[in-house]
C-alpha positions as CSV (number, residue, x, y, z in Angstrom):
1,M,16.2,23.1,5.7
2,I,14.5,19.9,6.9
3,T,16.9,17.1,7.9
4,E,14.6,15.2,10.3
5,I,12.6,12.1,9.4
6,I,9.6,10.3,10.9
7,D,11.1,7.8,13.4
8,K,9.2,5.1,15.3
9,N,8.5,7.3,18.3
10,K,7.1,10.1,16.2
11,Q,5.0,7.7,14.1
12,T,3.5,6.1,17.2
13,Q,2.4,9.5,18.6
14,L,0.7,10.5,15.3
15,S,-3.1,10.3,15.0
16,P,-4.9,9.6,11.7
17,D,-6.3,13.1,11.7
18,A,-2.9,14.6,12.3
19,V,-1.5,12.7,9.3
20,L,-4.3,13.8,7.1
21,N,-3.8,17.4,8.1
22,D,-0.1,17.1,7.4
23,L,-0.8,15.9,3.9
24,M,-3.3,18.6,3.2
25,D,-1.0,21.3,4.6
26,G,1.7,19.9,2.3
27,N,-0.7,20.2,-0.6
28,K,-1.4,23.8,0.3
29,R,2.3,24.6,0.3
30,F,2.6,22.9,-3.1
31,T,-0.2,24.9,-4.7
32,E,1.3,28.1,-3.2
33,N,4.8,27.3,-4.3
34,K,6.0,27.4,-0.7
35,M,7.3,23.9,-0.3
36,H,9.8,22.9,2.4
37,E,13.5,22.9,1.6
38,R,14.8,19.4,2.4
39,D,18.2,17.9,2.9
40,Y,17.6,14.7,1.0
41,A,21.1,13.4,1.6
42,A,20.5,13.7,5.4
43,Q,17.1,12.0,5.1
44,I,18.5,9.2,3.0
45,D,21.2,8.6,5.6
46,K,18.7,8.7,8.5
47,T,16.2,6.3,6.8
48,S,18.9,3.8,5.7
49,G,18.3,1.7,8.9
50,G,14.5,1.6,8.7
51,Q,11.3,3.4,7.7
52,W,8.2,4.6,9.6
53,P,6.0,6.2,7.0
54,Q,2.9,8.0,8.3
55,A,0.5,7.1,5.4
56,V,0.0,5.0,2.3
57,V,-1.4,6.6,-0.8
58,L,-3.0,4.7,-3.7
59,G,-2.6,6.9,-6.7
60,C,-2.7,6.7,-10.5
61,I,0.4,6.3,-12.6
62,D,-0.3,9.6,-14.3
63,S,3.0,11.5,-14.7
64,R,1.3,14.7,-13.7
65,V,0.4,13.4,-10.2
66,P,3.8,12.9,-8.4
67,V,2.4,11.9,-5.1
68,E,5.3,12.8,-2.7
69,T,5.6,16.1,-4.5
70,I,2.0,17.3,-4.4
71,F,1.8,16.6,-0.7
72,D,5.3,18.0,0.0
73,Q,6.6,14.9,1.7
74,G,10.2,13.9,2.2
75,V,12.2,10.6,2.1
76,G,10.5,8.0,4.3
77,D,7.3,10.0,4.9
78,I,4.8,8.0,2.9
79,F,4.2,4.7,1.1
80,T,3.0,5.1,-2.4
81,A,1.1,2.5,-4.5
82,R,0.3,3.4,-8.1
83,V,-1.7,1.8,-10.9
84,A,-3.6,3.3,-13.8
85,G,-7.0,4.2,-12.4
86,N,-6.0,4.0,-8.8
87,F,-8.0,0.9,-7.9
88,E,-7.2,-1.9,-5.4
89,N,-6.2,-5.4,-6.2
90,T,-4.9,-8.3,-4.0
91,D,-1.3,-7.1,-4.2
92,I,-2.1,-3.5,-3.4
93,L,-4.3,-4.6,-0.5
94,G,-1.4,-6.7,0.8
95,S,0.8,-3.7,0.4
96,M,-1.7,-1.5,2.3
97,E,-2.0,-4.1,5.1
98,Y,1.8,-4.2,5.4
99,S,1.9,-0.4,5.4
100,C,-0.6,-0.1,8.3
101,K,-0.5,-3.3,10.3
102,V,3.2,-4.1,10.1
103,A,4.9,-0.7,9.4
104,G,2.6,1.5,11.5
105,S,1.1,3.9,9.0
106,K,-2.0,5.8,10.2
107,L,-3.8,6.7,7.0
108,V,-4.9,5.1,3.7
109,L,-5.6,7.7,1.0
110,V,-7.1,6.8,-2.3
111,L,-6.3,9.5,-4.7
112,G,-8.0,9.9,-8.1
113,H,-7.4,12.8,-10.4
114,E,-9.1,15.1,-12.9
115,A,-9.3,13.9,-16.5
116,C,-7.9,10.5,-15.7
117,G,-6.9,8.7,-18.9
118,A,-7.8,5.3,-17.5
119,V,-11.2,6.5,-16.5
120,K,-11.8,8.0,-19.9
121,A,-10.8,4.7,-21.6
122,A,-13.2,2.8,-19.3
123,C,-16.0,5.3,-20.2
124,D,-15.2,4.6,-23.9
125,D,-15.1,0.8,-23.5
126,V,-11.6,0.6,-24.9
127,E,-10.3,-2.9,-25.5
128,L,-6.6,-3.4,-26.0
129,G,-4.3,-6.2,-24.7
130,N,-4.0,-6.3,-20.9
131,I,-5.6,-2.8,-20.7
132,T,-8.9,-4.5,-21.2
133,H,-8.6,-6.3,-17.9
134,L,-7.2,-3.2,-16.1
135,L,-10.2,-1.2,-17.2
136,S,-12.7,-3.8,-15.9
137,N,-11.7,-2.6,-12.4
138,I,-13.0,0.9,-13.3
139,K,-16.2,-0.2,-15.0
140,P,-18.3,-0.4,-11.8
141,A,-17.7,3.3,-11.3
142,V,-18.8,4.0,-14.9
143,K,-22.0,2.0,-14.3
144,A,-22.6,3.8,-11.0
145,T,-22.4,7.3,-12.5
146,E,-25.5,9.0,-13.8
147,T,-25.5,11.7,-16.4
148,E,-27.9,13.6,-18.7
149,G,-25.3,13.8,-21.4
150,D,-23.2,11.3,-23.4
151,R,-21.8,8.4,-21.4
152,N,-18.3,8.7,-22.9
153,S,-15.1,10.6,-22.4
154,K,-16.3,13.6,-24.4
155,N,-18.6,14.5,-21.5
156,D,-16.3,16.1,-19.0
157,A,-19.0,16.1,-16.2
158,F,-19.5,12.4,-16.7
159,V,-15.8,11.7,-16.5
160,A,-15.5,13.8,-13.3
161,G,-18.4,11.8,-11.8
162,V,-16.7,8.5,-12.7
163,V,-13.4,9.7,-11.2
164,E,-15.2,10.4,-7.9
165,N,-17.2,7.2,-7.9
166,N,-14.1,5.2,-8.7
167,V,-12.4,6.6,-5.6
168,K,-15.4,6.0,-3.4
169,L,-16.0,2.4,-4.7
170,T,-12.3,1.6,-4.2
171,M,-12.5,2.8,-0.6
172,N,-15.6,0.6,-0.1
173,R,-13.8,-2.4,-1.6
174,I,-10.7,-1.9,0.5
175,R,-13.0,-2.2,3.6
176,E,-14.8,-5.2,2.2
177,K,-11.7,-7.1,1.0
178,S,-9.4,-6.4,3.9
179,P,-10.7,-7.3,7.3
180,I,-7.4,-6.2,8.7
181,L,-7.8,-2.6,7.5
182,K,-11.5,-2.5,8.3
183,E,-10.8,-3.5,11.9
184,M,-8.0,-1.0,12.2
185,E,-10.3,1.7,11.0
186,E,-13.1,0.7,13.3
187,N,-10.6,0.7,16.2
188,G,-9.5,4.2,15.3
189,E,-6.0,3.1,14.5
190,I,-6.2,4.3,10.9
191,K,-8.5,6.3,8.6
192,I,-9.4,5.4,5.0
193,V,-10.1,8.5,3.0
194,G,-10.4,9.6,-0.6
195,G,-9.6,12.6,-2.6
196,V,-9.3,14.0,-6.2
197,Y,-6.3,15.9,-7.5
198,S,-6.8,18.7,-10.0
199,I,-4.2,18.6,-12.8
200,S,-5.0,22.2,-13.6
201,S,-4.6,23.8,-10.1
202,G,-2.6,21.2,-8.2
203,K,-5.2,21.1,-5.4
204,V,-6.4,17.9,-3.7
205,T,-10.1,17.9,-2.7
206,L,-11.2,15.4,-0.1
207,L,-14.4,13.5,-0.8
């Protein structure tokens, strides 16, 4: 049973590649139903005085994509930001800058997922209350995706392409809009990566 946490000394010694490998190893355990047994009470106690997460993950709010679970992470291991469609905005960029520049995280992971409802709504030009503005953040990925079929949510291949492009464009905008994170990546202090989660298999595929 795991009782240990990531402390400052351990976090400092981690490399971005090591953190990415840890998350992907955790996802492998998740898909194989071999997840670590954790003493959450002990981890809660040990993190009560501070936190040193190894990564920050930007994911979708989808209930089928519980970020800590699919990467088999414990209390204090990762920061998680979630918004429908897993795109960046000023507040999320600030949260990522805090995660990496202030709190010492080594990895930024933008995580899209298969059959994303927000992406489907953007493909269908849905307009409804504040959802309209939310979907405007995904529209660039819709425009950037080519298809020989219908350009709507009934075309599974088109939706899958938009999901991938949305992750890639979000990564690009993070670098464009955050000089802090861009500089950290250029200096090798962090990595900014993207992936897509399969709701049918539980597997994360890196892009």
